[in-house]
C-alpha positions in Angstrom: 0.0 0.0 0.0 2.6 2.5 1.1 6.0 1.3 0.0 7.7 4.2 1.7 5.1 4.8 4.4 5.7 8.2 6.1 8.9 8.7 4.2 8.0 12.3 3.7 7.0 12.7 7.3 10.3 11.1 8.5 12.4 13.1 6.1 13.9 9.8 4.9 12.6 7.7 2.2 9.5 -14.6 27.6 10.0 -17.0 30.1 12.1 -18.7 32.7 12.0 -20.7 35.8 14.3 -18.7 38.1 13.7 -19.4 41.7 13.2 -16.4 44.1 13.4 -17.2 47.8 10.3 -16.3 49.7 12.3 -14.6 52.4 13.6 -11.9 50.1 11.1 -9.1 49.5 10.6 -7.7 46.0 11.5 -4.2 47.2 13.6 -3.8 50.3 12.6 -0.6 52.0 16.2 0.4 52.9 17.4 0.3 49.3 14.3 0.9 47.2 14.5 4.0 45.1 12.3 6.7 46.6 9.8 8.5 44.5 10.1 12.2 44.1 7.0 14.3 44.5 4.7 13.3 41.8 5.2 15.4 38.7 2.2 17.4 37.6 0.7 16.2 34.4 2.6 17.9 31.6 0.0 17.3 28.9 0.4 15.8 25.4 3.5 17.8 24.6 6.3 18.9 27.0 9.2 21.1 25.6 12.8 20.0 26.1 15.3 22.6 27.1 19.0 22.5 25.9 20.0 22.6 29.6 17.8 19.7 30.8 19.7 17.1 32.8 19.0 13.4 32.5 16.9 13.4 35.6 14.9 16.3 34.3 14.3 14.6 31.0 13.1 11.5 32.8 10.8 13.5 35.0 9.4 15.3 31.9 8.9 12.0 30.2 7.0 10.7 33.2 4.7 13.8 33.1 3.6 13.5 29.5 -0.1 12.4 29.2 -2.5 11.7 26.4 -5.2 14.0 25.2 -8.8 12.8 25.5 -8.9 11.9 21.8 -5.7 9.8 22.2 -7.1 8.1 25.3 -10.3 7.2 23.5 -8.3 6.0 20.5 -6.2 3.7 22.6 -9.2 2.0 24.2 -10.6 1.1 20.8 -7.8 -1.6 20.4 -9.0 -3.0 17.0 -9.7 -1.0 13.8 -10.7 -2.3 10.4 -9.1 -0.9 7.2 -10.7 -1.2 3.8 -8.9 -0.7 0.5 -11.1 -0.6 -2.6 -10.5 1.1 -5.9 -9.1 0.7 -9.4 -6.3 -1.6 -8.1 -9.1 -4.1 -7.1 -9.6 -4.5 -10.9 -6.2 -3.8 -12.4 -4.2 -6.3 -10.3 -1.9 -3.7 -8.9 -1.4 -2.5 -5.4 -0.2 1.0 -6.5 -2.0 2.6 -9.4 -0.4 4.8 -12.1 -3.1 7.5 -12.1 -4.2 6.8 -15.7 -6.7 4.0 -14.9 -10.1 4.3 -16.4 -12.8 5.1 -13.8 -15.1 2.8 -15.6 -13.1 0.0 -14.0 -15.1 0.6 -10.8 -18.0 -1.8 -11.1 -19.0 -3.1 -7.7 -22.3 -4.6 -8.9 -23.0 -6.2 -5.5 -21.6 -3.5 -3.3 -22.3 -4.4 0.3 -20.8 -2.0 2.8 -23.2 -3.4 5.5 -21.3 -6.7 5.1 -17.9 -5.1 5.4 -18.9 -3.3 8.7 -20.8 -6.2 10.2 -17.9 -8.6 9.6 -15.6 -6.3 11.5 -18.1 -5.7 14.2 -18.7 -9.4 14.8 -14.9 -9.8 15.2 -14.8 -7.2 17.9 -13.6 -4.2 16.0 -14.6 -0.8 17.2 -13.8 1.4 14.2 -13.5 1.1 10.5 -11.4 3.3 8.1 -12.0 3.5 4.4 -9.6 4.5 1.6 -11.4 7.4 0.0 -8.5 8.0 -2.4 -5.4 5.9 -2.9 -2.2 6.9 -4.6 -3.8 6.6 -8.0 -5.9 9.7 -7.3 -9.3 8.1 -8.1 -12.0 9.4 -5.7 -14.5 7.0 -4.2 -16.9 9.9 -3.5 -18.6 12.7 -5.3 -16.5 15.9 -5.5 -16.9 19.4 -6.8 -13.2 19.5 -7.5 -12.5 16.4 -9.7 -14.6 14.0 -11.7 -11.7 11.4 -11.7 -13.5 8.7 -9.8 -16.9 7.1 -9.3 -18.4 10.3 -10.9 -17.0 9.1 -14.2 -17.9 5.5 -13.9 -20.9 3.9 -15.5 -21.6 2.2 -12.2 -24.8 3.7 -10.7 -24.8 6.2 -13.6 -21.9 8.1 -12.2 -23.9 8.9 -9.0 -22.4 6.3 -6.8 -20.7 7.3 -3.5 -18.8 4.5 -1.7 -17.7 6.8 1.1 -21.4 7.6 1.9 -22.5 4.0 1.8 -19.6 3.0 4.0 -20.1 5.8 6.6 -23.8 5.1 6.7 -23.3 1.4 7.3 -20.8 2.1 10.1 -23.1 4.5 11.9 -26.1 2.2 11.6 -24.1 -0.5 13.2 -22.5 1.6 15.9 -18.9 1.6 14.7 -16.7 4.7 14.6 -15.5 6.0 11.3 -12.1 6.9 9.9 -11.1 8.1 6.4 -7.9 7.9 4.5 -7.2 10.4 1.7 -3.8 9.7 0.1 -1.6 12.7 -0.1 0.1 11.2 -3.1 -1.9 11.6 -6.3 -0.5 10.1 -9.5 -3.5 11.3 -11.5 -2.7 14.9 -10.6 1.0 14.1 -11.4 0.1 13.5 -15.0 0.8 16.4 -17.5 -1.5 19.3 -16.7 -2.1 18.2 -13.2 -1.5 20.1 -10.0 0.8 17.6 -8.2 4.3 19.1 -8.1 3.5 21.6 -10.9 5.7 24.3 -9.3 2.9 26.7 -8.7 3.4 29.6 -6.3 1.6 29.7 -3.0 -1.3 32.1 -2.9 -4.0 33.1 -0.4 -6.8 30.6 -0.7 -10.2 30.2 0.8 -11.2 26.6 1.7 -13.7 25.6 0.5 -13.0 27.3 -2.8 -16.6 26.6 -3.8 -19.8 26.9 -1.8 -20.6 28.2 1.7 -20.0 27.0 5.2 -17.2 27.3 7.7 -14.1 28.4 5.8 -10.4 28.6 6.3 -7.7 30.8 4.7 -4.3 29.3 3.8 -1.3 30.2 1.8 -0.9 27.1 -0.5 0.0 26.0 -3.9 -2.3 24.4 -6.5 -2.1 20.8 -5.3 -2.5 21.6 -1.6 -5.5 23.7 -2.5 -7.0 20.8 -4.4 -6.2 18.4 -1.5 -7.6 20.7 1.2 -10.8 21.1 -0.8 -11.3 17.4 -1.2 -10.4 16.8 2.5 -12.9 19.5 3.4 -15.6 17.6 1.5 -14.8 14.4 3.5 -14.8 16.2 6.8 -18.1 18.0 6.3 -20.2 15.7 4.1 -20.2 12.4 6.0 -20.9 13.0 9.7 -18.5 12.5 12.6 -15.0 11.3 11.6 -13.1 9.7 14.5 -9.7 9.2 12.7 -8.1 11.0 9.8 -5.4 8.9 8.2 -2.4 10.4 6.4 0.8 8.9 5.0 3.8 10.4 3.3 4.3 8.2 0.3 5.6 10.1 -2.6 6.7 8.2 -5.7 8.1 11.3 -7.3 10.8 11.6 -4.7 9.8 14.9 -3.1 8.4 16.7 -6.1 5.4 17.9 -4.1 5.6 19.5 -0.7 2.6 18.8 1.6 1.2 21.5 3.8 0.7 19.2 6.7 0.1 21.8 9.4 -2.7 23.4 7.3 -4.3 20.1 6.9 -4.2 19.4 10.6 -5.5 22.9 11.4 -8.6 22.2 9.2 -9.1 18.7 10.7 -9.1 20.3 14.2 -11.5 22.9 13.1 -14.0 20.6 11.4 -13.6 17.3 13.4 -12.1 18.3 16.8 -12.5 14.8 18.3 -10.7 13.1 15.4 -7.3 11.6 16.0 -4.8 12.3 13.3 -2.5 9.4 12.1 0.6 10.6 10.4 0.2 13.9 12.2 0.2 15.2 15.7 -1.6 12.4 17.4 -0.6 8.9 16.1 2.5 7.5 14.5 3.4 4.6 12.3 4.9 1.7 14.3 7.6 1.2 11.7 6.4 -1.9 9.8 3.3 -3.1 8.0 3.1 -6.5 9.7 1.0 -5.7 12.7 3.7 -5.9 15.3 4.9 -3.4 17.9 8.3 -3.3 19.5 8.8 -5.5 22.6 9.4 -2.2 24.4 6.8 0.2 22.9 6.7 3.7 24.5 3.8 6.1 23.8 6.0 8.9 25.2 8.4 9.7 22.3 11.3 12.2 21.9 10.3 14.2 18.9 11.2 17.1 16.6 9.0 19.5 14.8 6.3 21.7 16.1 5.9 21.8 19.9 2.1 22.5 19.8 -0.4 19.7 20.2 -1.8 20.3 16.7 1.5 20.5 14.8 3.4 18.1 12.7 6.0 16.0 14.6 8.4 13.2 13.8 10.2 10.8 16.2 13.8 12.2 16.6 15.2 8.8 16.0 13.0 7.8 13.1 10.0 5.4 12.8 11.7 2.1 12.2 14.5 1.8 14.8 14.0 -0.8 17.5 14.6 1.8 20.2 13.2 5.3 19.4 11.9 6.2 22.9 13.9 4.3 25.6 15.7 6.1 28.5 18.9 6.3 26.4 16.9 8.2 23.7 15.9 10.9 26.2 18.4 13.6 25.3 18.5 17.3 24.3 18.7 16.2 20.7 14.9 16.5 20.7 13.0 19.7 21.1 10.0 18.1 22.8 8.5 15.0 24.3 5.1 14.0 23.0 2.4 11.4 23.7 2.7 9.8 20.3 1.4 6.2 20.4 1.9 3.8 17.6 -0.7 2.2 15.3 0.1 -1.2 13.9 -1.2 -1.6 10.3 -1.4 -5.0 8.7 -3.2 -7.0 6.0 -5.4 -10.0 6.3 -4.7 -10.9 2.6 -1.2 -10.8 1.1 -1.8 -7.4 -0.5 -3.7 -4.2 0.4 -6.2 -4.6 -2.4 -8.1 -7.8 -3.4 -6.4 -9.9 -6.0 -7.7 -13.3 -7.1 -6.5 -16.6 -5.6 -5.1 -15.1 -2.4 -5.5 -16.7 1.0 -5.9 -14.8 4.3 -3.6 -15.1 7.2 -4.1 -18.1 9.4 -6.0 -17.9 12.7 -2.7 -18.6 14.6 -1.0 -15.7 12.7 -3.8 -13.3 13.6 -3.7 -14.4 17.3 0.1 -13.7 17.4 -0.5 -10.4 15.7 -3.1 -9.4 18.3 -0.6 -10.2 21.1 2.1 -8.4 19.2 0.1 -5.2 18.7 -2.7 -4.7 21.2 -0.7 -6.7 23.7 2.3 -4.4 23.2 0.6 -1.0 23.8 -0.6 -0.5 20.2 -3.9 -0.4 18.3 -4.1 -3.0 15.5 -5.3 -1.7 12.1 -6.2 -4.7 10.0 -7.0 -4.3 6.3 -9.4 -6.4 4.2 -9.8 -5.8 0.5 -13.3 -6.3 -0.9 -13.5 -8.2 -4.2 -14.6 -6.9 -7.6 -18.2 -7.4 -6.7 -17.8 -5.1 -3.7 -18.0 -7.8 -1.1 -15.7 -9.5 1.4 -15.0 -13.0 0.2 -16.4 -15.7 2.4 -13.0 -17.0 3.3 -12.1 -13.6 4.7 -15.4 -13.3 6.5 -14.9 -16.7 8.1 -11.3 -16.0 9.1 -12.3 -12.7 10.8 -15.2 -14.4 12.5 -12.8 -17.1 13.8 -10.4 -14.4 15.0 -13.1 -12.6 17.0 -14.3 -15.9 18.5 -10.7 -16.8 19.4 -9.9 -13.5 21.1 -13.2 -13.6 23.0 -12.5 -17.2 24.1 -9.0 -16.3 25.2 -10.2 -13.5 27.5 -13.6 -14.9 28.5 -12.6 -15.8 32.1 -10.3 -13.7 34.3 -9.3 -16.1 37.1 -8.2 -13.2 39.2 -11.8 -11.9 39.3 -12.9 -12.1 42.9 -9.4 -12.3 44.2 -7.8 -10.1 46.8 -4.7 -8.0 46.5 -2.2 -6.6 49.1 1.1 -4.8 49.2 4.0 -7.2 49.5 6.4 -7.1 52.3 8.4 -3.9 52.2 6.0 -2.0 49.9 3.5 0.7 50.8 1.2 2.5 48.5 0.1 6.2 48.2 -3.2 7.3 49.7 -6.3 6.3 47.6 -4.1 4.1 45.3 -4.2 0.8 47.1 -3.6 -2.7 45.6 -7.3 -3.5 45.3 -7.5 -1.1 42.4 -5.7 -3.5 40.0 -8.7 -5.9 40.3 -11.6 -3.5 39.9 -11.8 -3.5 36.1 -11.4 0.3 35.9 -8.4 1.6 34.0 -8.8 5.1 35.7 -7.9 3.7 39.1 -4.5 2.3 40.0 -2.2 0.8 42.6 0.6 3.3 43.2 3.5 2.2 45.4 5.2 4.9 47.4 8.5 4.3 45.6 9.6 3.8 42.0 9.7 0.0 42.7 7.4 -2.2 44.7 5.4 -5.3 44.6 1.9 -6.6 45.3 0.5 -10.0 45.8 -2.8 -11.3 44.5 -4.5 -14.2 46.4 -6.7 -16.2 44.0 -8.5 -18.0 46.9 -7.3 -21.3 45.6 -5.3 -22.9 42.9 -6.1 -21.5 39.4 -4.7 -22.4 36.0 -3.6 -19.6 33.6 -1.3 -19.0 30.7 -1.8 -15.3 30.0 -1.1 -12.2 32.0 -2.7 -8.9 31.3 -1.3 -5.7 32.8 -2.3 -2.0 32.3 -0.9 1.3 33.4 -3.2 4.2 34.2 -2.1 6.0 31.1 -4.2 9.1 31.8 -1.4 9.9 34.2 1.4 8.8 31.8 3.5 5.8 31.0 6.4 5.0 33.4 7.2 1.4 33.9 10.5 0.3 32.5 10.8 -3.2 33.9 8.6 -5.7 35.8 8.2 -9.4 36.6 5.4 -11.7 37.5 5.9 -14.6 39.9 3.8 -17.7 40.9 3.7 -19.4 44.3 4.3 -23.2 44.7 3.2 -23.3 48.4 6.7 -22.5 49.7 8.6 -20.4 47.2 8.0 -17.8 44.5 9.0 -18.7 41.0 9.5 -16.1 38.2 7.0 -16.9 35.5 7.7 -14.0 33.1 9.3 -10.6 32.9 9.3 -7.7 30.4 10.0 -4.0 30.1 7.2 -1.6 29.2 3.4 -1.9 29.9 1.6 1.2 28.7 -2.1 0.9 27.9 -1.9 -2.9 27.8 0.7 -5.6 28.0 -0.2 -9.2 27.3 2.3 -12.0 28.1 1.8 -15.6 27.2 3.5 -18.1 29.4 5.3 -20.9 27.6 3.3 -23.5 29.5 0.1 -23.1 31.7 0.8 -22.7 35.4 -1.3 -23.5 38.4 -1.0 -21.3 41.4 -3.0 -19.9 44.3 -1.1 -16.6 44.5 0.6 -14.3 42.0 3.1 -11.5 42.6 3.8 -8.5 40.5 7.2 -6.8 41.0 7.7 -3.4 39.4 11.5 -3.3 39.0 11.8 0.1 37.4 9.8 3.3 36.8 10.7 6.6 35.2 11.3 9.4 37.7 8.2 8.7 39.9 5.9 6.0 41.2 4.2 3.7 38.6 0.4 3.6 38.3 -0.7 0.0 37.7 -4.4 0.0 36.7 -5.1 -3.7 35.9 -3.7 -7.2 36.6 -5.7 -10.0 35.1 -5.0 -13.7 34.5 -6.5 -15.9 31.8 -6.4 -19.5 30.7 -6.3 -19.2 26.9 -5.0 -22.7 26.0 -1.3 -22.0 25.3 0.6 -23.5 22.4 -2.3 -23.3 20.0 -2.5 -26.5 17.9 -3.3 -25.4 14.4 -4.5 -28.8 13.4 -6.9 -29.3 16.3 -10.4 -29.8 14.9 -9.3 -29.4 11.3 -10.7 -31.8 8.7 -8.6 -34.9 8.0 -8.7 -37.7 5.4 -6.7 -40.9 4.9 -6.0 -43.5 2.3 -8.7 -45.9 3.6 -10.7 -46.5 6.8 -11.2 -50.3 7.2 -11.1 -50.3 11.0 -14.3 -49.4 12.9 -13.7 -46.3 15.0 -10.4 -45.6 13.2 -11.5 -42.4 11.4 -8.9 -39.9 10.2 -10.4 -37.1 12.4 -9.3 -38.9 15.5 -5.8 -37.6 14.9 -6.9 -34.0 15.0 -9.4 -34.2 17.9 -7.0 -32.8 20.5 -6.7 -36.1 22.4 -3.2 -37.7 22.5 -4.4 -40.9 24.2 -2.6 -43.7 22.4 -4.9 -46.6 23.2 -6.9 -47.4 20.1 -9.8 -48.8 22.1 -10.4 -45.5 23.8 -11.6 -44.1 20.5 -9.0 -41.5 19.6 -6.6 -43.2 17.2 -6.8 -43.1 13.4 -6.1 -46.3 11.4 -5.9 -47.1 7.7 -6.1 -50.4 6.0 -3.0 -52.3 4.8 -2.4 -49.9 1.9 0.5 -49.3 -0.4 2.1 -46.0 0.8 -0.8 -45.5 3.3 -1.4 -41.8 4.0 -3.1 -39.4 6.4 -3.5 -35.6 5.9 -5.2 -32.5 7.3 -6.1 -29.1 5.9 -5.3 -26.2 8.2 -7.8 -24.0 6.3 -5.2 -21.5 5.1 -1.4 -21.1 4.8 0.2 -20.9 8.2 3.7 -20.4 9.5 4.6 -23.9 10.9 7.3 -24.1 13.5 7.0 -27.7 14.5 4.9 -30.8 14.0 4.4 -33.3 16.9 3.4 -36.9 16.0 1.8 -39.1 18.8 2.1 -42.8 18.3 -0.1 -45.6 19.6 0.8 -46.8 23.1 -1.3 -49.9 23.4 0.5 -51.9 20.7 1.5 -51.8 17.1 3.8 -48.8 17.3 5.5 -50.0 14.2 2.5 -48.8 12.2 4.1 -45.3 12.5 7.6 -46.1 11.3 9.5 -45.5 8.0 7.3 -42.6 7.2 7.4 -39.1 5.6 6.0 -35.9 6.9 5.1 -33.4 4.2 3.9 -29.8 4.1 2.5 -27.9 1.2 0.4 -24.8 0.3 -1.1 -26.9 -2.5 -3.3 -30.0 -2.2 -1.3 -33.2 -2.4 -1.6 -35.7 -5.3 -2.5 -38.9 -3.5 -1.4 -41.0 -6.5 2.2 -40.2 -5.8 4.7 -42.1 -3.6 6.1 -40.1 -0.7 9.4 -39.7 -2.5 7.6 -38.2 -5.5 5.6 -35.9 -3.2 8.7 -34.7 -1.6 10.2 -33.8 -5.0 7.3 -31.6 -5.9 8.0 -27.8 -6.0 7.0 -26.0 -2.8 6.8 -29.2 -0.6 8.7 -29.4 2.7 9.5 -33.0 3.7 11.2 -35.1 6.4 11.8 -38.8 6.1 11.9 -40.8 9.4 12.8 -44.5 9.4 12.6 -45.0 13.1 9.4 -45.7 15.0 7.7 -42.5 16.2 7.4 -41.8 19.9 4.7 -40.0 21.9 5.5 -37.4 20.7 8.1 -37.2 18.0 8.6 -33.5 17.2 9.9 -32.2 13.9 11.1 -28.7 13.3 9.6 -27.4 10.1 10.2 -23.6 9.6 8.0 -23.3 6.5 4.6 -22.1 5.7 1.9 -24.5 4.5 -1.8 -25.3 4.5 -1.7 -29.1 4.0 0.1 -31.5 6.3 0.5 -35.2 5.3 2.0 -38.3 6.9 2.7 -41.1 4.5 4.3 -44.5 5.0 6.8 -46.2 2.8 5.8 -49.7 1.5 2.7 -51.7 2.3 1.0 -51.7 5.7 -1.4 -49.8 7.9 -0.8 -46.3 9.2 -2.0 -45.4 12.7 -1.8 -42.1 14.5 -2.9 -41.1 18.0 -2.6 -37.3 17.3 -0.9 -34.9 14.9 -0.2 -31.5 16.4 0.9 -28.5 14.3 2.3 -25.5 16.1 3.5 -22.1 15.0 7.1 -21.1 15.6 8.2 -20.4 19.2 10.8 -18.0 17.9 9.4 -15.8 15.1 10.0 -12.7 13.2 8.3 -10.4 10.7 9.6 -9.3 7.3 8.7 -6.2 5.3 9.9 -5.6 1.7 9.6 -2.0 0.6 8.2 -1.3 -2.8 10.9 -0.1 -5.2 10.6 3.7 -5.6 10.8 3.7 -9.4 10.3 1.8 -12.6 13.5 0.8 -14.4 14.3 0.4 -18.1 16.0 -2.7 -19.4 19.6 -2.5 -18.2 18.7 -0.3 -15.2 18.5 -1.0 -11.5 16.5 -0.1 -8.4 16.6 -1.0 -4.7 14.2 -2.2 -2.0 14.7 -1.9 1.7 14.1 -5.1 3.7 13.3 -4.7 7.4 12.7 -7.4 10.0 11.6 -7.4 13.6 11.3 -9.9 16.4 7.7 -11.2 16.7 8.5 -13.4 19.7 11.3 -15.3 21.3 14.8 -15.2 19.8 14.6 -15.9 16.1 18.3 -15.5 15.4 19.8 -15.3 11.9 17.5 -14.8 8.9 18.6 -16.0 5.5 17.3 -13.8 2.6 16.3 -14.8 -0.9 14.1 -13.5 -3.7 11.9 -15.4 -6.2 9.9 -14.3 -9.3 12.7 -12.4 -11.0 12.1 -11.8 -14.7 14.6 -13.1 -17.4 17.9 -11.4 -17.3 17.4 -9.9 -13.8 19.5 -10.4 -10.7 18.6 -9.7 -7.1 21.4 -9.3 -4.5 21.1 -8.6 -0.8 23.5 -6.6 1.3 24.0 -8.3 3.7 22.8 -11.7 2.7 21.7 -12.6 6.3 20.4 -10.4 9.1 19.7 -10.9 12.8 16.0 -10.5 13.6 15.4 -6.8 14.0 18.0 -6.0 11.3 17.6 -4.7 7.8 19.2 -5.3 4.4 19.1 -3.7 0.9 17.9 -5.6 -2.1 19.3 -4.4 -5.4 17.4 -5.5 -8.5 19.4 -5.1 -11.7 17.9 -5.8 -15.2 19.7 -6.5 -18.4 19.0 -5.5 -22.0 17.2 -8.8 -22.4 14.7 -8.2 -19.6 11.1 -7.9 -21.1 9.1 -4.8 -20.0 6.2 -5.5 -17.7 5.0 -5.7 -14.1 6.5 -8.6 -12.1 5.5 -9.9 -8.7 8.5 -10.7 -6.6 8.6 -12.5 -3.2 11.4 -11.6 -0.8 11.8 -14.6 1.5 13.3 -14.7 5.0 14.0 -18.0 6.6 15.2 -19.3 10.0 15.1 -22.8 11.4 11.6 -22.4 12.7 10.0 -19.8 10.4 9.7 -18.6 6.9 8.1 -15.3 5.9 7.9 -13.4 2.7 7.2 -9.9 1.5 5.6 -9.2 -1.9 6.7 -6.3 -4.1 5.8 -5.3 -7.7 8.8 -4.7 -10.0 8.0 -2.6 -13.0 10.3 -2.8 -16.1 9.3 0.0 -18.4 9.5 0.0 -22.1 12.0 2.3 -23.8 10.1 2.3 -27.0 
């Protein structure tokens, strides 16, 4: 969608078992750092003085607080994004600006379905792309007919923005609108984009009556402000206005951001502005925040709450706001939370034959965004009829059901909380506040460290910890740990750095404990405010195969159905009714369909334990994104393109676990030779150590013999992924792709140089940049345009 997202804005393009003795308190009163007098709230923006000391900078950072609009935005947690336009029909993700408006033919347009799908999945707001980089307007405008006004659809009277906003309000969802600053149609000869026109005093709106503004702007900014005005005045309340800084012309057009923001504030004062003064890009388009994600960010630019700002240390670095980044290199500190944008489908716009992300991938994304102090912005592209495909609807429904099931029961509800030995709390901010379900009350220890205990009233099982700070007073926690009690000693279950609005931590294995202790190990300048502690049993280590349909080469044994190997029961006694069994077939096989391509970290095979364990020996395990041809031998299957395979001659155990590190939809187990195949259970897990990969769209087309580059960025999704090997597929004839460096550590970046030859045919090519570790494989898709020189 935005190959160099916010380039213009930027000005450039858990777990261990450590034992903690019960006799040692979490915060010794004699040595605990004392809290200075609580800093008064500094507001959304706090200026930095060149003379500020480190302690003064930390105190200022602790005083920064969100505006009401930012606090409301953070509580939404999930927002849907919709991209629909000429790219839906052209097969591109970035249009050229010369597409025929008559392409737009959504003959079954159903914005009610779009909104209801998001609503059922638990989303609180939806944002529509009213204009993408191609410049085609999805609404009626007095300033351009390049859009639905020039399509034969609905006789040129259609207005997708109106239908969308009406649907959202009828169903009780908030509304956001995205009007791309980049406009390739206005960049064509005779257009206003970058035409070098001088600034002149301009009334906005240029046509018509109503509240007006006066700006000194050039031709394109005047055009942009007029169309933005139409969106902000013609479609009711707008809760988020979404800007990016993508500019395929390399800076040809300067954007009058502060004028845009001034008009947004004047017309929609409650709207949060992304890519402006309120919200920032997280630094990738994969839906993952940093493991230490601060909402208080050192920034440069305007020091007013309504002015353009950029993080001093950029958008993409792993650390842009930690304590070491609090220096006088910034001119202010701002409450500037991150929004995590991502795609359900591989591309921003719908294209045929694409599969959505797996349920496991969406769950991981939720924990990596909402669970790391972010809002998740998830895009779905409607198809050419104007509807979400049923596969996408089903996946979003599954996602909503899964998140609700994970957080249905808080086992800490009804518990009691108390200060731990050596900790006291400030007046009115006692431990019970972490259990009241109100994020405006908090436990506040008297010092910058401290601990509290939660008595669950009996042994409870849980695998997920939820923590919140009272962010209306700021974000301060720099380090914390959570411990469980075994009846005689505390054991550290998990630890992390920041909390912010929300922190979700999944334990490697479920634990059972009657008491839990939270230790705040560090806080900026003053006492932390912990609003919430909750504990959930969400069924850790999600088995992607559980409940999925399964088939096998034959079923000659009564009660030996293939589905018994995906029922979640690892009982290896055939006569207990949970073991699959084929007949005595040649190359007997069993397989399951995960329902969509998923990143597979490992596969666990559970053998029979009553007898006959040799019926799972000399076998192959195969993974593919395409259905298997069941007429092939396992050796032939393994030789097929895109198939991951592992051949095991020994008898399987209970379990035998294989590391996969590939993506696939279909998992198959196939024996060599003749004989029955029997399985107690097949479990398929996502990677324990995972990463994300983003491939930046090349900035320009190239002629045969030319070259261009793409920036490849990675980040840690969970665990310690280690070294990532990079490769690229889909190169056209006569083209090479080289990486510098060829491998990166998760969190690192590389440059891909694409170099054509005189023999490279002109055209658009879809390339896949692939990153691979032992446990995971991910890819990023880019479009590579070789232009004709004729």
